N, C-alpha and C positions, 0 to 999 in steps of 0.2 A: 225336415230342415227348411228353414226360411232364410234366404239370403237377401240382405239389404244393400242396394247399390246407390251411389250418388248419380245425379244426372250429369249432363255435360253442357257447357256454355254454348258449344257449337252443335247445330242441328241440321239435319237433312231437310231441304224445303219440299213443299208440295205434299203429295199423298193422293190415294185413290179411295180412302174410306169416307164414310158419311161424317157429317159434322159431329163435334164432341157431344157425347151423351154422358153427362155427369153421373146419371143413375146407373150406368153400366160399368163404372170403374170399380176397382177393388175397394174394399172397406167402405161400403155405402154410408156408414154412420158419419163419414166426413163430408157429406153433401153440404151442410151449412157453411163450413169453412171454405170449401171449394167455390161455392157461390159468392161468398164475401170477397175472396181474393180475386176471382175472375172479374167480378163487377168493378172492383177498384182498378184493375189493370186495364180493362177496356175503357173505363172512364178517363184514366190518365192519358190514354192515347189520343184523346180528342185535342190535346194541346201538345203539338210536336216539340216545342221548345221546353216545356216543363217535363215532358216524358224523357227527352234526351238528358236533361239535368238529373232527374231522379234515378234513371236507369244507368247513368254515367256512360252514355254512348258517344263514340267519336262520330265525326261527320260521315265516315264510311259505314258506320253501323246503323245509321238512322232509318234505313229501310226496314229494320226489324220492328219499328214502332207499328208499321202496317200489319205485321203478324199479330201483334197484341190487339189491334183494333178489330181484326177479323177472327178473334178467338172462337166466337160462337158459330161462325159460318164456314170456317176454313176446312178443307179436306184433312183427314187424319191418316196416320199410319201407326203401326205398333210402336210403342215407346222404345223398345230395344233397337228398332230400325231408325227411329227418329233421331236419336242421339248419335253424334259422331265423336271424334277425338280419340285419344290414345287408348283408353279403357275399352270403348265400344268397337274400335277398329280391331283390337286384339280379340275381343269376343266374336266379332264377325258373324252375328246371328243370322244374317241373310243366307249364309252358306251352310247352315246346319240343316240336317234332315228334319222332317216333320216331327218325329218322336222327340228329338232334342229340343225343338222349339216348344213343344207341349210341356216338356219338363221345366223350361224357363218360365212359362206361364203359370205353372203350378207352384214354383218354388222361389221365384225372384220378384221382389218389389223394388222399384226405382223411386227414390225420394225426390219428387219434383217440388219446386217452390210454389207454383200456382195451384196444383192439384193434390198435393200431399203424396203419399206412397201410391204408386200405380203398378199393376202387374206389368211384367215385361212385355206381354202381348196386348195390353190395353191400348186402344187407338186414341192418340192425342194429336192436337194440332201443333204447328210450330209456334214458338213464343220466345219472349226475352224477359227473364226475371231471375235474379240470383237470390240465394238464401239470405244475404245480408241487406237486401233492399227493404226500405220502409216505404210503403205506398201511402199516398195522401188519404186521410179519412179513415184509416183502419190501424189497429195496433201493429207493432213490429211482427214480422212473420213468425218469429220464435214464440211469441205469445199467442198468436192465432193457432199454430199447429201443435205445439209440444204436448200439452195435456191431452188433446183430442186424439192425436196419433198414438200416444202411449196407451190410452184406453182402448182404441181400436185394435192395436196389436195384442193387448191382453185378451180381448174377446176372441181373437183369432186362435189363441192358445197353441202356438207352435211348440213342438217338442224342444227345438233348439234354434237359436238365431245366430247367424254368422254375419257380423256387421262390417261391411266393406266401404261404408260411406266416409266422406271427408268429415272432419269435426264440425264444420259449419252445418252440414246437412244432418248429421247425427243429432245436433242440438234441436232440429225441427221435429224430432220424433224419438225421444229416448226409449230404449227397449225397456219394457216393464221389469221391475226388480224381481218378480217371481218367476221369470222365464230364464232358462239356462241359455247363456249367450256368451259370445266373445267378440271383441273388437279386433279385427285383423290388421296388423301392421306389416308392411313389406320392408325388409331390412337386408343388409349385406353384412357378412362377417369379415372383419379385417384380419390381417396377419397376427394382430395382437389379441384376437379372440373377441374383441368388442364389436357388438352389432350396431349398425348405424342405419337410420331411416333413409329411404330413397324417395326421389320425387318423380321424374319421368318414368322410371322403371317400376315405380309403385303402381301406377295406373295400368301399365302394360301387363304386369304380373297378375293383377286382379282380374283383368279381362280374360287372360289366358286360363287362369284357374277356373273361372265360371264356365268357360267353354269346355274345359275338360270334364267338369261335373255334369254339364248338360249332355255331353257325348256318352259318359259312362252311366248316368242316371242311377247313382247308388241310393240305397235306402239308408239314410243316416238319421238316427234318432237321438244322438248325443254328441258332445264335443269329442269324447273319446272315439266314437265311431267315425267322426270326420277325420280325426288324426290317423286312424287306422287306414281309411280310404286313401288319404293323402300319401302316406308312406308307401302303400302298395302301388300307387300311381306315379311315384317318383318325385313327389313334392316334399320339400323339407319344411315341415311345420312344427314349431317348438313352443312350449309355454313361454309367455312373455311376462310383462307386468301383470299385476292382479287384474283379472277380467279381460286379458288380452292374449292373443296368439301371435307369434312371429312367423311370417313366411319368409324364409331365407332364400335369397336368389343370388 
């Protein structure tokens, strides 16, 4: 099973790892796209006013332009530790035992805007770039990433994909049509029986679900197998709209 996660706008600063090695990231066929976006992001950072405008940064956020400028030289840390926010706080990967972190590295890709999908354990620097940003001099990120990521995922040939990304990041790398997959929505069931999507608890539930998977390290080769694991582990996962599963919380 392959799990696709969104990144987070908020990130932990610093790191102790060596500078970014694009060749060491997951899905090495994406190296040209990674170079294109990284170069554009570093180039944009040379003009603080323009960078603040393009990236839509407030005065308090302008310090993040320096992160982009130092993209090639900055220290790195595992992507799953770099990202913070509700989902990654619930996942709390730093507190997992080594075997669970290895499972994350083998089964989880995080869809970043500058680097495309990276392993949970791939070392990356701090940066500021969102899925909907169009960088000067290159096509919109969806055009840069979508076909290339889909092809890279197809070559990876996972047995089943569980897509936990937000819609904006899912658009940067659609799952190949020939791969068994489901888009997971977090919902709540009202007294009237109608399920409704959640916002804050959506992210928390996804993080907690991935943590539970990493702790159990099940061998899941199908959507049916995932649902069997979920039921046994106390998660309420139901069929949703076509191509989707509902996680009811």
